[in-house]
N, C-alpha and C positions, 0 to 999 in steps of 0.2 A: 622135088626138082628143083630148077632152077628159081621159080618164083620164092618158095621157101628161103633159100639163101639170100636172094635180094634183100627180103625183107627187113635186114639188120644183123647185127652180132649181138649177141648175148652180152658180152662185156661193154657193149655201149648202150645197151639198152636201159629204161627207166633211169636214165640220168637226171640228176635235179637241176632246176633253173641255173643258169650263170651267177644270179645272187649268192644262191646257196651254195654252190659249189666254192664259191671264192671264200665263202664263211667257213666252208670246211677246211680248206687248206690253211686259211688266216688264222684259226683256232689254234694250228699247230705252232704259230710261230707270233713271238712276244715283241710288242713295241712296233708293230709295221704300219705304212702310212697307209692306209686303205684306199687313201684318194687318189694314189698313184695308178695308172693301166699296168695291167700284169702280163708279163712275157713270160713264157713256159720254153725252156731251153731244152731239147731231147735228144742229145748227143748220143750217137748208136756207138757199138762196141765194133770199131774196126779192126779187123786181123786179116793180115796177109800172110800163109806160111810161117805160125808163130810167133808175126813180128805185130806187136799193138801198135797200131798207127795214131798219133796223137792228135785227137780233133777235139782236144778241149783246151789246152794249156796254148796251144797258137792262136786261138780266137781270142784270148783274155785281153789283149791289150785293148782289143775293140769293143767286147762286150762290156767292160768297165767304164765305157764312154756313156753308158746306157744308164747308169744307175741312180744319177740325179735326178732323171723324169720317171722311171720306171720301176716296180718290184719286178727283179729277173730272178724266176727260179729254175735252176739245173737239176735235172732228175737224174741221178747217175745210173748207170746200167750196175745191177747188183752184182755182176762177176768183176765189173772195174772196180766198186767199192771194196770188195774182197783183196783183189790182188793190189791195190795202192789204197791201202787204210789212211793214208794223210792226206790225199787229194780232199776227201769233205773237208778237212779244216782248214787247208790251203785257200779253197773257194771261199768258205762262209768268211775265212778271215778279209777278203778282196770285197766282201759286203754283198756276195750273191747269197742268196736262200737257197739253201741245200736240201733235197729230197731225197732221201735214203730210206723212207718209213717202207717197212717190209709188209706186203698184202697192200701198198696203196691202190686205189682203185683209178686207175688211169684216165677211164673215161670221165670222171670228176676231175682229174688235173687238167684234161683239155678242156672240159668245160670251162674253168675257172680263168682259162687263158684269154687274153684279147689279141695275143698273137703269138702262134708258135715259130721258134728256130730249130732248124732240123737237119740233118744231112742226108741220110739213105735211110732205107729198108722200112719196115712197119711204121714208124712213127711218121713217116710223110704220109702214108696211105690214111693212119689213123685221122691226121691233122684235117685232111680231105674229107674225111668220112663225116668228122664233126662238124663240118662247115665252118672251120676256122681260117685266119689270116694267116699265112705261112711265107716265111721265107727259106730258102734253101743256103747251106753253107757249103761251098766246094773243099774237099779235102785237096791239100796242094801235093798229095801223094800221087808220083807218077803213073801208078797201076791204076788209080781213078781216075784220072786226067783220062786215061785210055778207054776206060769202061763207059765214060760219061760219053764220049766219041761216038761208040760203038752203042749207045743206049742200050745195055748189058741187062737193065732191071726197069719192071714197070715205073719206079720213083725216079728214074732218068727221064722217063717220059713227062712226067711232073715238072721238070725242069723247063720244059717248052711252054709251060702254063703259068708259071709264077716266077718271082722275081729270085734270081741265084746270085751267090757272090764269091769270089775268093780273097783269099787273106789280103790282097792288096788293093782292095777296094774298099777297106773299112769305113770312110768318108761317107760313100754312096749306100753302104750298107745302112748307117745310121740314118741319113737322110729318107731313104726307103723306108725304116722301120717308123720313122715319124709320120710320113704320109701315111702307111696303111694303118696305123692306129688310129688317125683324125679321120679316116674315109668310113662314113657309115652306111655306103652304098653297098648290100650284101650279094649282089646278084653275080660277083666273080665267084664268091666262095659256094654259092647254090650251084652255081652251071658248072662247076668245078666237079660236085659231086655225083651230078647227073652224069656227068663225062665217064668219070670213072666208076660209078656205081648203078648208073642207071638201067634203062634198058637197053641201049646200044651195046653194052658191055656184052661180048659173049661168053658161053659157059666156061670155057677153058681160061680165060682170062681171069673171071672170079675166082675160080679155083685157086689160082696163081694169087691172086690179091688175098684170099684168105690166108693161103700158107705164108704170105709175108706178113700178115696182119699179126697172126699169132706166133709167130716165129721171136 
């Protein structure tokens, strides 16, 4: 029944501590400055009728501004890594940490992060579930602008509760990241998890959220 579902998701259970999770991720990377906060960028594969919408390169000019202060790891969607094999090298050359590891435990990846940058889909809800600071990037695609207006998905609802930014708001985005990283109050992330995964969520929503998370 509902109670069993609410207890958690197997893929995010028994996750190690933040410190251990960071070590697991950093063990894969050479010469890393471990004193920098860790930002996880989880772009979704955005498709509309055979067209892959670019939600990585459009953000690069803004994201590279973060590299002085932060370790920024981008987790490439496995399908994207296959369709566009040169993208991993391109991103690595810019100074991003690129994760394409097969069978990566995503729970460990979220746990290691000090802040998650996401856009749509399961990663938004995963970050909420894992009680991580979260900032959402809005796709400039017309279709997505309309969908956000209609709040077509659960993750569009989350946009009412966390900061989200458009491409022309790069400076504000960087300022918000600095502010969120420095903020040690966890009330917001705790409340967000309660709102989306707590007792007041009805059965139908939970089933939808689970479907979103595993997709």
